[in-house]
N, C-alpha and C positions, 0 to 999 in steps of 0.2 A: 902270124898270130892276129886275128882279127882283134881289133876293143873292143871291150866290154863294155857298154856308154853307163849303166847303168852303176857299175863297179866305180868309174872313173869319179860320176857326180860324187858318188859317196862320198868315196877316198877325201876329194877336197872338200864337201860340210864335213866330215870329221876333223879334217888339217883345220881348217877355217874358224872351229867351236862350236858349230852350229848345231842344235840337238834338233834332234828328228820332229817334236813337237813346233818345234820353233819354225821350220821349213812348212812344216802340214798348216799352220797358222797364219804363215806371209803367202801360201801359196793356194788358201781357200779351199782343203782338201781335208782329208782323214791321216792320222796317221798309216793305216795299213795302205792307201796309195803311194805314200812315199814310199816305204819297203818295197813295194810293184816294184813302183820306177827303180829301184837300185839292183833289182833282180832281173830288169830285163836288160836284154844284149843290147839291143836298141831304143831308144827313148826321140820322142819328139821334138821336134829344132826348138819349138816353141817353151816347152820342159825346160830344157838347158836351158835357154834364154833367161827364162824368168826366177831361175836357180841361180844365172850369173847374176843378175843384177842384185839379188839379195845376197849372193857372198862378195858383190862387189869382182868379182872374178873375171876374167876374159878370156873366153872358152875357145879362144881362136887358133890356140896354141893345143890344144887337146884336140879339135876338133876342126882341123883346117877346112874340110870337106862341108864342115857346116856354115863355117862363120866365116869373116875377113876381121882384120883388126879394126874396119870402122865399124864394124855392128858392137864392137864397144867399145869405141874410142874413147864415149866420153864417162866411163863407165866410175873414172876415182872419180868424178866431180859431181858424179850423180847422188845426188839428195835421196835419201830412201821417202816418197809418200807415203802419208795414211796407207795400209792395207787397204781401206775399203775405200777409197780413193779408187772407179770406175775408170777413170782413165790409166792407171798402173796396169793394169789390166785388158790384153787383147780379146782372152773370150768371156765369156757374160760366170759369173759366180755362180757355185753351185743353187743359191737361192732364186736365181733367176730359170733356173732349168725347174728347177723343184714349182715356181710360181706359172710355169708356161704348162707343165706334166698336169697341174692342178687344171688348170684351164683346157685343158685339150682331154682329158676325165672327165669333165662337168658337161663340156658340150658332147662328148660320146655317149655320156647316161642322159640328156636331154634326146637325141637322136634315135639312141634306141627305145624311150619312153614313147616318142610318136611313134617310132614304125611299129611298137606295138599295140598303141590305139588303134593305127589305122589297120591292122592287120585283123584287130580284132573285131573292128566294124564292120570290115570286107567281109569279114568270115559270118556275122550276125544277116547281114543282105543275102548271102549268097545260099544258107537255109530257105527251105521247102517250107510253103505255106503248113503242113501239117506239123513241121519241128518247131516252127514258130508258136503251136498252140499251146505245146505242151508245156 
């Protein structure tokens, strides 16, 4: 029988006494995302690793194909940094992604506006003299 990664992680989260809200806050996701992780048969390695850091748990025994003892070697001495400390997270937080999305959207809107103006001016130049008099 294959392992269900999400169920294994959920069992350890609950065993260690962490709430879903705590895990969500410390991983910078919403509670629904945490529940979705628990329902997934396979989880990304970085998600399991982050939760391992939070729980101070060495997941190399549950997932020997993903981690070695060295991956979690100093976990017992690990001091939980401030969850807002960007060094703690390898991936950008959702705020960074939101800011990138807004910037991309603003650039797209500007490009669309420029294209619309260019298209309108080209159509006016293509009009015949009789159409322009009207």
